[in-house]
N, C-alpha and C positions, 0 to 999 in steps of 0.2 A: 400325418405324424401320428408316432401310440402314444399314450396317453403315458404323463408321467408319475412315479411312483407317488409324488408328492400328493398327484391330483388325487390317485388311488385308494391312499390313508384317509383324505381328506372326507370325499364321497360317502367312504364303506362312513365316515364316522359325521358326517353329518346324516344319515338315512336311521345309522341307530340310535343318535340325538332326537331326529322326527321321532321315531315309533316309540324312547323311552316316556319322552312330549305326549303323544298321543294315548299312551296309555297310563301314564299320569291326570292330566287331566280326564278320560273318561272316567277311571274308579275314585276319582275326587268328586263327580256328581255322581256317582251311582250312592258312595257313601251321603253324599247334600242331601239328597233325594231320602234314603231310605232315614236319616236322623231327622230331616221336617219329617216325616208319616210318623215318627215315633214321638216326635214332640207335639204336634199334634192331638196324635191320639190322648198323650198322657194331660195335654192344656184344654181343650176345646173339648174331648168327653169324658174322663175321668173325672175331673175338676166340677163337671154340669153334675154329675151321680154323686159325687160326695158332698153336693149343695142341696139335692133331692132328698137324699137318710137326712141330715140331718133336722130338713122341713117335717119329713115324717116323724122323726122325734120326738119336734117341737109341739106337735098337733097334735100328740099325744096328751101335755100338759094343757091344751086351751080347753076351755077356755079360760080357766081359771089363775093360775101362774102368770103374771105377766113380763117374770126372763124370759119365758118361754117363748110369749109374744115377741120380744125384741130381735128373740135367736132367730123363729122364723120370720123377721120381718127382714133383718141383716143379711140371712143367707139369701130371700126371695131379690133382691135386689141385688145382689152379687150372683145370679143366676139370672135378672134383667142382662144386665150387663155381657154376660158369654152367650148370648143363644148364636148357634153354628148351623142347627139343622133343619131344612123344611119343616114343616111344623111345630117346631121346636119353640118360637114366639106366641104360636095363638093359646099353647097351651098353658105356655104362663101368663099371660095379660086374664085368663082362668082362671090360676090361680091367685096372681091379683085380685080379681073381684070376688072373687068370693072369700077371700082373707078377710078384704076390706068391710063385706058383709058379718061375719060372722065375727072382727071383730063389736061390728054396729048391732048385731042382733044375736049377743051368744046363746040364745036358746032353740035356734034354729039348729039341728040339729044335720041335715041335709046340706047346709054349706062345708060340711065334715066330707062326707062322700064326695060332695062334686072337685072339692080343694085333694083328696086322697087320687082320685081319675085323674085327675088334671097332671100330676107328678107322675102319676106307672107313667101316662100317655111323656112326659118330658122322657122317665130312665128307659121307655121302649125305645126311643128315637136313637139314644144316645148308643144306647146300648147294640143298638144294628149297626149304626155312624162304624164301632169302633173293631166290629170282626167287619164289615166293610175294611177299611182302611189297614188291617193285619193283612185282611190278601191282596191286597195293594200294594205294601210293601212284599209281601213274597214272592211275587208276580217279580218287581221291582230287585227285590234281590237277585233271583233267578237269572232276571236278564244278564246281571253284572256278574255273576254266576260266567256263563257263554262267553261275555264278550272276554274277561278275564282268560276264560284256559282257551279264545282262539289268536288273541293275543299273546300268551303266554308261547304256543303253538308256533305263533310267528318269527317269535324275538329267539326259538328258540333251530329252530330252521334256519335262520341266518345265523346266529351267530355258528351252529353248527358250520354252517358256510363257510365261515370263515375261519374255523379253526384247521379244516381241511385243504384252503385252498395256501392261506397269508401265509402261516408256515414255507410254507415252499416258495411264497414269491420273497421272505428275505434270505433263507437259509437255503438255498439252490446256490444265486448267486456269490453270498456270503461262503460259501465251501471253495467253489470256483477258485473265489479270488484268494482264499489262505492258500491251496493245492499251489494257485502259482506264483502264491510269497513263500511255502515249505522250498519249492524249487529252486529260485530268486537266491535264496541265504545259503542254498548249497552250489549257490551261482552259474545254475543253467542258466546263462542268461536269452535263450533262444527258445524260453517258456512263451506261450500263449493266454491268454484268456477270450476267446469267443462266447458273447452274450447276446443272441438276438433281440436284447430289448433297446428300447428306446427313451431311457428314466433312467434316473440319479446312477443305477448300476450300470447302464452301459455306458456311462459317461468314467465310470471310476475305472470298468474294461480299457479300453479306451486309452483313456493314461495311464494304469498298468502296462500294457502294451508299451505305449510310447517310453515309458521309464527304460525299462527291458531293454529298448534297442538302443536309447543312452550307454545305458552300462554295460549291452555289450559290443559297442562299440568302444567304448572307457576299457574293455577287457583290452582290447588289440591294438592298443594305440600308445606311444609312446610316454604315456603321462603313466599308466599304467606298467610302465618300466620302471618312470622314475619312481615313483610309489616304491616298490618291489627295492631299490639302492637303497632311497630311506629306510626300508624295511632291516638290508643288510646293515646299513649306516647302524640303527639303531643296536644288533646284536650285536655290530662290534660295539658298542659305549658300556653294552650292558657283559663286555668279555674285560673291559678297564676295572685295574686293580683301584683306582682312583672314585671317590661317588663322585654325583654331578646331577646337579639339579636344577631345570628350568622352570621357570615364571613367563611369563606372558606378562604385558606394559600392564595391565595391574595387578600385579604378584598373585595371578594363580596359580597353582603348579599346572607343569604341564606338562613332565616327564622327571622319572629319575632312573636311576640305572639298580642292577641288585644288590651294591655294594654301598649306596645310599642308604636303600631299604633297610639293608640291615643296619648302619647304626644311626639312622630314625629310628628303628623298631615298628616302622610304619609300610604298608604294601602302597605301590606307587596306584593301583587299581582304587582302593579307598580313601584317597585324599585329592586324587587327577581332576583340577579344574575346582577346587575347594581354595579357597581364601587363606594365602599364608600365612598373615597376624592370626588368622583365627585357629590353624593350627599350633602357631607359637603358644599359644594358651594355655596346650594340655601338654606341649613337651619342648624340655627346655633345650634340645642342642638345635631345634630349628629356628628358638629362640638365639642362640646365640649366632645359628648359622645371619638370619637377617639383621643381627644387631649392626650397626655402622659404628666403632668406637675405634676403628684405628687396629684393632685386636687381628692379626692374621696366623697367629696359629693357636693350636684348640689342643686336649689336653680326653681322649678321649674313648673309655674303659669297651675294647674288644677284641674278640676270640683270645678271652679269661689273659691278659695282661693290658698294661697301660701302655693306650698308641699315641704318635702323638700325628696332626693333619693341618698340613694350611691351606686358609681358603683365598681363593683367587678368582675376586667376581670378574663376568666378560658382561657388559654391556653389548647388547644385540644391537646394532643401531641399521634400519637403512635412511642414505643421506643425513636431514636434519631428526629425523623420528625416531625414535627410542621403541624396539620392537618387543623388547624384554631384557632380559639375565638373567644369565648362564652362573652357576656356584658350582666351579670346580673344588673337591677339596683328595687335596693330594697327600697321599700318606707318606710322610716324611721320618716313621718313625727310626726308619736306619740308616738315614744320615743326624740323627737327633744323637742312637745310640754313638756314631761314630764321630761325632760332637762332643761330646759328652767322654768318649775313652781321647779326644786329643786335647779335650781341655784336665785330665790327669794328668796328662803325658807332658802337657806345658806344664802346672803348677809341678809337677815332680824335676823337669830339667832345672825353671827358675828358682825350685829350692834348691836344687844341689850345685848352680853353675853359680848362685852368691855369694856364694863361703871362699870360692878360689877370687871371683874377679873381686872380693874386696881385699883378699891378699894379695892380688896384681895390687890394685891401687896404696894401700897400705904401704908395699916392699921399693914403688915408685916416691914415692913419698921420703924414705930415709935413704934412698940415694939422691935425692936433692940435698941432705943434711952434709954441710961442709965435714963433718968433723968424720965421715965416712971416706969421704973423697973430695978431690976437684975434678967435674968433668966440663971435658975438650962443650964448644958450643953447636958441632956435631952433635954427642951423644949428649945431650941437652936436649936440643933439638925431639930427638928419639924420643926420649923421658917424654916429653910435654904429648904427646903422639903418642905414648903407651897410659898418660893418664890421662887423656879427653876420650881416648877409647874405652877404656875401661873405666870412667865416669859415663858415657853413654849405655853400655852394658847393662850397669849396677842398673844407671835408669828404668833402661828396657827390662828388664829382668823386674823389679821393681813394678811396672806398669803391669804385666804380665800375670804376677801371685795376685795385683787385685782385681785385674781380672775376672781367675781361675774363683775370686771366692767372691764375686756378684756371679755368675755361669752356676755354681756350685748352692749357689741357697746359702751358702757357710759366710753373709757378711757382716761383723760383726762391733754394731755401730754403741757408743756411750752416749748416751742425749744426754744434756747437761745444761743448762741455762749459761748459756753464751755473751759477752759484750760480743757485738758485731766489731765495736773499732780492734775489737785484740783481735781476733783474726786478722783482718787488715792487717795491723804494721806486721803479725808475724810475717802476714803474706811479703810486703812490701819492703821486709830484712831477709830473703829468701830471694829475691831479685835485685837484688840492691847491686850487685856486682855484675852482671848480664846488661844490666840498665844502664850501668858508667862505662862499660865496656860503649854501647854503640850514640853514650851522649844522650839519652833519652831519660824525658822530664816524664817525670807523673805526679799529678797531683790528686791531693785529695784531700776533703774538706771535711772533716769527723762536726756530727754534730746527735743532736739528741734523739736517739732510735733507740729503742727498746732491748732488751737481750734476747738471741734465741733459743728453741729446744732444740737442739740440735751434738751432733758430734763435733766439737773442736777441729778436731785431727782431720776427718776428710773434709770438711768446706771449709780449710787455708791450705788442704790437698788440690780444693777444686779452683778455687781463688789462686792462687802462685801456678796454676794448669793453661787457669785463662789469662793471665799475667804475662808467664813467658810467651806464648801464643803471637800477643799484643807487641811483645819488645824481639822478638823471630821476625811478624812482618811489615811492623813499622820501618821509616826509612834512619838513616842519621842522624839527631836531633830532632827525633820527632817528640811527639806528643800525647799522653796516656793520660785518659781522664778514670778515676776510681769514683763511683756517688755509691751510697745507700740512705733508702728511701723507708718508708713505711705508703702502705696500699691498707687501709682497716685490718686487719689482724696477721698483715705480711712483712715482713721483712725484703725488700728489696736490694737486692746487691748487682751494680753494671761495668764490667772493664770494655771503654772505648777508644779505640785509634785511628788513626788517621790516614794506615796505611793505603793501598790498592785496590783491600775489599773485595768482595768477593760475590762472584757472581751469581743472579738469584736462583737460577737452574739445579744450583748444585747446593741451595739450602735444606731443603727435605733431609739429603742424606749426609749433612755434617758433619750427625752427633752416630752414625753405623761403623760397626766396628773394622778396623782396618783402608777407613774409604779416608782417601789422600785427596786434594784437588789435580785434576787432569793439571799438568804442565804443570805443577809445581816445583819450584829446585831447593826447598828447603828439607830437611830428613824430619825422620818422624818415622814412627810407627802408627799413626793413627788410632792408637787406642786414647787416645787422652782425652778428646771430648766424647767418648763413648764408655769412658769410664765414670768420667764427671756425674753423666748423665746419671747413671747408675747409680751415682753416691748419694747427687740431689735426692732423685723421684723415689730409694731406699727412704728416707726422713720424710715423705711424704711435700714437697717441695716441687718446683717446675722448674725446667732451663732451656733456655731461648736463646735465640740471636736473630739478628737486624744487619742487614746491608746488601750493598750495590758496586757492582761494581766502577771502581775511579772513589767514591767513600767512605773509605777506612768501614769498618765491621766494632759492633757493639754485641757484645756476648752478657747476659745476665742470669742470675736464678733467682728466685724468692722461696722462705722457706717460715716458718709463720712463726712469729715472735710467742713469747712465752706469756702466759697468760699471770696476771698481777692477782 
């Protein structure tokens, strides 16, 4: 089995480490030897010469100068403690003997010569030692230089060998792998790498070849065709005129088509895989798309005009697990323009019909006057039918005009302080006749409720509409309850009947325009509750319904109480 690449690198580095360590130890040894030689020269010999010179200078002042005698004695004592060379001890002892004799007999001049002779002997011994040690240090330096040169030469040869061989060990396999990866990127899955190495590069080449084989199999498999179909679907999505954005279960962006890119002002490649709420921090439209506030229509400025888009979220599930979400931003600008044209048309027609219908109603009322003439029973029935139809048409045109005001944003509100009791009394007087025709009792107990800051006419219209519906769907001799209460800074109006009620599945759509409960035999336009909702919400209030089949229905709305 061949040597692994890691083993080769480890052995090479260990060898270099050993050589460097040996070089360091040898160098430190030579440096210490040189340092010790210099230290010995200075300490053992040079200092002795200094002691001898001091004693010779003091000797010139003897025997009369006692200070010179002390200096001589002091340096002699130091010299006696610094004897290092052969024969130096005898000479130093001779100096001590003759110095003591000189002190005992200062007139004997023979001691001066003996002292000088002994000191010169000490100087000669130390000067000879200095010369000898200097030569030894020079020899040591020469040996160190030789060994250093040998080691440097060896290291240079080893380093040169590494420089020549090591790059090839690394670069050749890397080059082969790079060429193979380039071929794979070009979809040449038949490319193979052949490295006769039993190391990590050999393992990598085998893994590469295995990968290339799998890719080749994949390229010719049905999965490749599936991916081709996926690419085709993505191309179709990009051709759609609606904006489409896909998110995974963690709200990271998976994809979006060209329309969505233009609307958001972002490229798919820039935000793919990013957390959508992080993107929303710097993109208003993304923030609107992610907001779950019930709004489904968005107004966006694009293509140099205001356009309208509906937001349609689609949750992607597999069994009970949520896999992600797709949001479709459908361009409804053409429908919005048609709706606006429809609104204008209805407003015009309703306004034009209101006058002739009022004239028909007035004419029918005049025909009932006995001063005009008596009518037969058949004629009275026809006149009553004309009056009822004219009343219904007049009510429909009134509702259509109210609806067009809401849709066009031209709703005029006269906000003022209004006692809730006045609103209820006005609504009760308006529904007295239809309630009495069905013998329906309407219960209302006035209470201490603060005034509301609202348009009394619009609020009364809403309450009348709720009472009319309650009467319409109540049985003969039924009961309707009106309550007015307070909750914090709100005033709550409620109308409850005890009729057949509303199926819960229809409650979310009960305030939609033109919506009528399936199977209902009662006449109506399906606009009253939609207009009521618009009137209440335009004044900052809320409207709601509570009902279940067979338990009657309760409609209510809340408006802000006037501040004291």
